[in-house]
Every structure is written in structure tokens, then in C-alpha cells.
KOLNURO-651935 format. One record per residue (C-alpha): residue in one letter; x, y, z. Coordinates in steps of 0.001 Angstrom, whole numbers, plus 524288, in hexadecimal, padded with zeros to 5 digits. Example, Ala and Ser with C-alpha at 12.3 -4.5 7.8 and 13.67 -1.06 7.14 Angstrom:
2
A8300C7EE6C81E78/S835667FBDC81BE4/
***
This chain:
311
MF7FE829B96F9784/RF7E56291BDF8C78/SF783E29791F803B/YF6BDE29133F7AD4/SF673929081F6CDB/RF58F529397F6A09/RF56B528507F67A7/RF5C5E28144F74D7/WF545F28BD4F7B96/MF482428621F7565/QF4BDD27853F79A4/AF4E8A27CC3F877A/AF41E92845CF8840/GF3A4D278BBF8323/AF407026FA5F8D0B/LF3D4927933F97F7/AF2F2027A23F938D/VF2DB926B5CF9358/AF343A269E1FA094/SF2B1C273FCFA66E/SF1EEA26DE5FA0A7/PF1C8725F88FA42A/KF107B25F4AF9B8D/IF186526370F8FAD/AF22ED25984F92D9/EF18BA24EE1F9476/SF125F252A9F879D/LF1F5825253F8058/AF22A724521F8644/YF157A23FB0F820A/DF172D2452CF744F/QF245C23E5CF7334/LF1E9D2319EF7868/SF12EF23272F6F3E/SF1B35234C7F6335/AF238B228EBF6675/FF189921FC5F6ABC/QF155E21411F6252/LF0CEE20837F6498/KF14221FB34F6591/YF0C8D1F2EBF5BFE/IF0BC31E438F5CF5/VF056A1DB66F52C8/SEFBC71D10BF576D/SEFE221C4C0F4F6B/CEEFAC1C114F4FAB/LEEC881CC4EF465A/YEF2451C34FF3C00/GEEA5E1B762F401F/YEF2101AAB0F3EAD/TEFC4F1B075F3583/DF09D11AAC1F37C5/IF120B1B208F41BA/EF1D7A1B49EF388D/TF14941BBBDF2F09/IF0EDE1C3FAF3A07/LF1C711C794F3EF1/GF1F0E1CD19F3178/EF12F41D5B5F328C/VF15EF1DB37F401A/PF1F761E5F7F3BAC/KF15DC1EA47F3133/CF0C0B1EC73F3C3F/GF154A1F627F42B3/SF19C61ECD0F4D4F/TF251D1E442F5160/AF1D2A1DBC8F5ACD/IF13591D0BEF59A2/DF08EE1CB63F62D9/IF06BF1BCECF6006/WEF9661B6ABF6221/PEF5141A86CF637D/KEE8F11A211F5DE2/VEDE1F1A531F5B52/HEE1491B357F5805/GEEE351AFE5F5194/DEF7591A446F5238/QF049D1AACFF52C3/RF07551A630F60AE/EF050219827F5C28/QF0D9E19AB4F504A/VF18B219EA4F595B/EF1718191CCF60A4/RF184218A62F53E1/IF243A1916AF4EBD/GF2AF019234F5BF8/RF2F1F19D72F649A/EF3D0819E21F5F39/KF38CB19EF1F5111/FF2E881A921F548E/AF38F01B114F5B99/EF412B1B088F4F38/MF357B1B52FF473C/LF33761C0A5F5078/DF41D81C454F4FBE/RF42231C332F4109/SF36001CBADF3FC4/KF3AAF1D547F4A49/IF2D991D34CF511C/QF2B681D2A2F5FCB/LF21E11C93CF6620/GF1B241D3FDF6DC9/CF0F581CC96F72E6/IF089C1BF62F7394/TEF9D01BF41F74B8/QEF51C1B378F7C6D/YEE6A91B30AF8007/KEE6F11A45FF7E12/LEF02A1A247F899F/GEE9921AC55F9252/PEF01F1B434F9D24/FEF3141A83AFA58F/GEF9331A020F9AB5/LF042B1A8FAF962E/QF0FFD1A46BF9DD4/EF163A19C75F92EA/EF12161A696F88F4/MF191C1B111F90C4/RF258F1A909F9072/FF23CD1A733F81D2/AF21F21B5F9F8079/QF2E421B867F886D/SF361E1AFA2F7F5F/LF32711B8ADF7409/DF33C41C552F7BD5/CF25121C7A4F7B1C/KF20581D058F8645/TF117F1D003F84E7/IF06D61C5B1F8531/VEF88A1C981F8388/TEED851C181F895B/GEE04E1C302F9013/AEDC2D1C2C9F9E58/VED5281B760FA4B4/GECA0C1BAC9FADE5/PEBBAB1BE6CFAE93/AEB6A71C81BFA481/GEACCC1D2F7FA67E/LEB0931D6EEFB456/QEB10F1E4F6FB92A/GEB5B81ECAAFC4DE/TEBB1D1E5AFFD0C4/EEB7F81D832FCB42/LEBFB61DB2AFBF04/KECB1E1E0C5FC6B0/QECBBD1D49EFCF2A/AECB2A1CBBCFC350/VED6791D32AFBD16/REDDF21D21BFC9DE/DEDB651C360FCA24/FEDFFD1C20EFBC0E/IEECA21C93FFBF12/EEEEF61C0A2FCAEE/KEEDC91B482FC259/MEF70C1BAC6FB896/KF022B1BC84FC260/PF09451AF9BFBF76/HF08871B2CCFB105/LF0D1C1C0BDFB333/AF18EB1BB0CFBA34/VF1C591B3EFFAD92/AF197D1C05DFA5EC/EF235A1C790FAE56/EF2D391BC8FFACDA/TF2BEF1BC8EF9E00/GF2A341CB43F9C20/VF1CC71C982F95FD/NF11371D2B7F973E/IF03E11CBEEF97CC/AEFA281D546F9180/IEEBBC1D2D8F9435/EEE2931D733F8964/NED5831DD2DF8D0D/HECDC21D2C6F8604/AEBF0A1D0D0F8529/NEB92C1C773F8F2F/NEC5D21C73DF9717/LEC8BD1CBDAFA4D3/IED0B51D70BF9F2E/HEC7631DD13F958C/SEC2091EA14F9A53/AEC8FF1F6D2F9D23/EEC6CD1F471FABA3/SECD431E713FAB3A/MED8EB1ECA1FA3C2/QEDAA41F722FAE0A/YEDA5C1ECF7FB8E4/LEE4611E491FB1E1/FEED681F043FB07F/EEEB521F47BFBE91/LEED3E1E6FFFC4A8/REF7FA1E117FBC1D/PF04131DE06FC42C/NF0E0D1E1EEFB9C3/HF0FFF1E530FAB74/HF105D1D6D6FA77F/LF01761D73EFA7A9/SEFC131E156F9E4E/IEF0FA1E4B1F950D/AEEEB21E2AFF868E/FEE5721EDFBF8383/AEDAFD1EA79F7974/PED1B51F59AF75A5/YEC9481EBB9F6E46/HEC4241E616F7B13/LEC0FC1F337F8191/PEB64A1FD61F7F2E/QEB98F203DCF723A/DEBC3C2115CF77B2/GECA002164FF7513/EEC9B3220AEF7FAA/LEC4BB21714F89D2/QECEF420D02F8625/SED9C42172EF864A/RED6A321AB5F946B/LED77120C65F9847/LEE42420AC0F90BB/QEEA1221696F974C/DEE72B210A5FA4AA/IEED532037AFA19D/LEF786206BEF973D/PF0365202A6F9F6A/GEFD6B1F50BF9FF2/VEFAA91F3A3F9157/AF03FC1EADCF89C9/VEFC141E94AF7D34/FEF2B11F2B5F769A/YEE9DF1ED3BF6C05/AEE67A1F73FF619A/WED95C1F088F601A/QECB631F553F6069/HEBE951EE15F60BF/GEB8CF1F2AEF53E7/DEAE771E8C7F501F/GEB4B31DE06F5843/SEBB2D1D14AF547B/SEB2531C65AF593D/QEAA2F1C3BCF4D19/PEAB7F1C375F3E47/QEAAAB1D0C7F37D1/PEAFD81D7C5F2BC3/KEBE761DA2CF2C7D/EEBCD91E8E9F2C26/REB4DD1E829F38BB/EEBE5B1DEBFF3F2A/LEC9921E821F3C66/LEC2B81F2B5F4462/QECA3D1ED3CF5002/LED6A41F38EF4ACD/PEDB6C2017CF4D8D/GED69C20B4EF43A0/RECB69202E0F3ECF/GEC18C202B2F49E9/KEBBFB20E32F5190/FEC43D20CEFF5DD4/DECC5521908F6108/FEDA4B21498F63F6/QEDF582227EF65B9/PEDD13223BEF748B/IEE3762168AF770A/LEEF22219B7F6E76/QEF14E22670F75BA/VEF17F21F1FF82AE/LEFB86215ACF7D15/KF03B722109F783D/RF02F22290EF84B2/GF062821D1CF8CCA/GF11B521968F842E/YF0BC920BE4F8270/QF1657201B4F7FCB/GF0E061F568F7E98/WF09D91EE8EF7227/TEFF561F38BF68DE/SEF86D1E944F60B9/IEEFD01ED1AF5548/FEE56A1E2CEF56F6/MED8961DCAAF5309/HED2011CF59F5312/PECCEF1C921F4694/FEC1701BFD6F462E/PEC3571B491F46E0/RECFA31B4B1F4F15/GEDBB91AF0BF48B8/IEDA6A1B57DF3B66/AEE2781C132F372D/IEDBB11CE58F3869/LEDD961D01AF29A7/EEE2E81C88FF1E1D/PEED601C808F18E4/TEF82F1C9F7F22F0/DEFC871D727F1DCC/AEEE8B1DC32F1F60/VEEF9B1D9C2F2E13/TEFC621E140F2E78/AEF6A81EC78F2690/EEEB3D1ED86F2FFF/VEF4611EE02F3BB9/QEFC791F85CF34AC/REF03620079F325C/AEEC1D1FFA0F40A9/REF9DE202FFF454B/TEFA4820F07F3C9B/YEED1A2132FF420D/LEF1BD211C3F5027/DEFEAD21893F4DAC/DEF7B4223F1F470F/LEEED32255CF52E3/LEFA972255BF5BE4/NF00F323033F5421/TEF5222392DF5377/HEF63223D49F61D0/
***
């Protein structure tokens, strides 16, 4: 019989205990997953207003990211900037900066106007486009479910192009849209024909209850492509002191992100996370000068990462 050292006996006994206890094995597996889990941050260009795209690309790594989400007017004008400088030159800028075009936000084109934009995204290896849903707002129950079903039916030709180009169309739960409430988000997730139609999850537009939102997120997490680290605070639709406007950001307002972050961690969420807010009026940077925007994103990222690591 082979002789065993005390260390090998302890290793063998530990392995036997784990094998005989699924709960222990599951717990150890979760602990390993949790310690390795990190959010995949993406920087929304509109945080910098109409700042030139090359400058913003230089700020992205400082924000703890290697990916950018470009926005068109009125929130930003980086998508228009790309049109002016040309796709090839923009691709060179991305390569030089070691930045990925992770997302294009396109409310202006709407969900039925994205076919050329998807081909543009494909040419730059961009896999995600965010937009809103077209349809009646304020519905509930069976009427809402049917309206979501009708919307998806109209989306099918566009989803065919999404499949062809490898693009994921993410619908944000936006105020006064068909997809706005928790119920509508659940229907979209339930009825979507494939992963090329997904959800951009915006806490700002939902009741400001972290536990309630976390239960919704847990139900639909496999269908979430973008998570906005964004709370309502004092809103963004009227002039107000900057310190109140910044309450939309993680760690400034009262919203509890902890339950949501734990759902993301437990689910091994692999989609984008965007630290986000809207300034008033739209089109200005959230702060001046440029490095103040970056510093604010850095602060919010540190806050979120600390919350992730506390449990």
C-alpha cells in the first residue's frame, strides 16, 4: 500500500468531504466565482458632452475600462464625429488607443431604423446597439403582453440582420416607452425569439427600491446586455445645482446598489456596466473640465467595486 504524508491525508480527506457534501462544493465554487468576478465597465461618450472623440478615448483607460459606447446628438456628438473623420480613421484611433467600440447608443434611429447601423457596427466589431421600443405606453396585463408580442413581430426582419451581423439590439426600459415597467421587461425577456434582442437595464426609470429591482434583475438576467449604474436621485429634467444633479451616480444618491450587484455577481454577469447620468441640458459634459468627468467616474467605480467585495 502506498504511504501517505500527513499533508496528502489532509488533502484526500478534504476532497472526500467536498465530494460527499454538494452544498459545501457549491459554496466553494461560488466563493471562487465571487473572488474572480469583475464588472465589465464601458464608458458612455455622452458623459463628456461634445468633447472630441480622440480626447475621450484617452480618458477611457483612466475610467477602468477598455470599451466605449458612442452617442449621437443631442446627448453627445461622437457618432457624428465618426462620420466626419471616417470609419477607417476611427478604427485606427481605436487600435492606437487599445479601446474597443463596445456599444453604439441610437435612440434617434429607433428599433426599426438600425439595419445600416448594424452593418456599421459589424465593420468595427461592435456587438451591441442600445435603443428604445416603439409602441403604446402605460399598458398593463394582457394588453401589455400583446403589445410586446406585436413589437417583437415587427422586429423580426431587423433581428435577422442582427443575427447576420452578430449584433445584439438592447432595449432600454425608458420612460414613456412600451418597455418601461418591470412587467414589460419580463414580457420582452419571455417572448424574445433569441439573444439578439435583449435588455438595457436602467434603475433610474424603475421604482427606487434596490431589493425590488434585484428580484426583477434575477428573473431576466440572461437577457440583460447592458446594466446602467444609474439612480434617479433628484432627476435630470430641469435645472438644479450640480451637487443635486450628481445624485444620479452610484455612491451619491440614496439608492442601494448592493442587492443588484449581488445578483450580477451570483449570475456571473458578462454584459456591459455603464456608470451613467444625464446632465441638464443634454449635450453638456456632466462636469468641467474633462478630467473632472473622469475623476467622478473613477469615484463611482471604486464605490461599486467596494460594494462587490464586501459580500
